[in-house]
C-alpha positions as CSV (number, residue, x, y, z in Angstrom):
1,M,0.2,0.3,0.0
2,G,1.4,3.3,-0.9
3,T,1.2,6.8,0.6
4,S,-1.3,9.2,-1.0
5,T,0.2,12.6,-1.7
6,T,-3.4,14.2,-2.3
7,P,-3.9,16.8,0.6
8,P,-6.7,16.0,3.1
9,A,-10.3,17.7,2.5
10,A,-10.9,18.1,5.7
11,F,-9.6,17.6,9.4
12,S,-10.6,16.6,12.8
13,I,-10.4,19.1,15.7
14,D,-7.3,17.4,17.0
15,E,-5.9,18.0,13.4
16,A,-6.9,21.6,13.1
17,A,-5.4,22.5,16.1
18,R,-2.0,21.0,14.9
19,Q,-2.4,22.5,11.6
20,L,-3.3,25.9,13.4
21,S,-0.5,25.5,16.1
22,I,-3.1,26.0,18.8
23,G,-4.9,23.8,21.5
24,R,-8.4,22.2,20.9
25,S,-10.1,24.4,23.1
26,S,-9.0,27.4,21.1
27,V,-10.4,25.6,17.9
28,Y,-13.9,25.2,20.0
29,A,-13.5,28.9,20.8
30,L,-13.2,29.7,17.1
31,I,-16.3,27.5,16.3
32,K,-18.4,28.7,19.1
33,T,-17.6,32.4,17.9
34,G,-18.5,31.4,14.2
35,D,-14.9,32.3,13.1
36,I,-14.5,28.9,11.6
37,R,-16.9,26.8,9.9
38,I,-17.5,23.1,10.6
39,V,-19.1,20.3,8.8
40,K,-21.0,17.7,10.8
41,I,-21.1,14.1,9.5
42,G,-23.0,11.9,12.0
43,R,-21.5,12.7,15.6
44,R,-18.1,13.8,13.9
45,T,-17.4,17.4,13.6
46,I,-14.6,18.2,10.9
47,I,-13.2,21.3,9.7
48,P,-12.7,21.9,5.9
49,A,-9.1,22.2,4.8
50,A,-10.6,25.6,3.1
51,E,-11.3,27.1,6.5
52,I,-7.8,26.1,7.9
53,A,-6.2,27.8,4.9
54,R,-8.5,31.0,5.4
55,I,-7.9,31.4,8.9
56,I,-3.9,31.2,8.1
57,S,-4.3,33.6,5.3
58,S,-6.5,36.3,7.3
59,D,-4.0,35.8,10.4
60,R,-1.3,36.6,8.0
61,R,-2.7,39.9,6.7
62,D,-3.7,40.8,10.2
63,D,0.4,40.8,10.9
64,S,0.8,43.0,8.1
């Protein structure tokens, strides 16, 4: 079995926290305030990769 080079379309809460270099509670705070969009699939909460990219790019603009 080979490794996939396709980037993930979505991340779990833990994975999103790692991508953003923040804690899980900070991810939940972003969700609560509506600053990050989530998708529910059954009981699972996932964050689209596009949301992670949006948060990262908006943070870079704030630093300018």
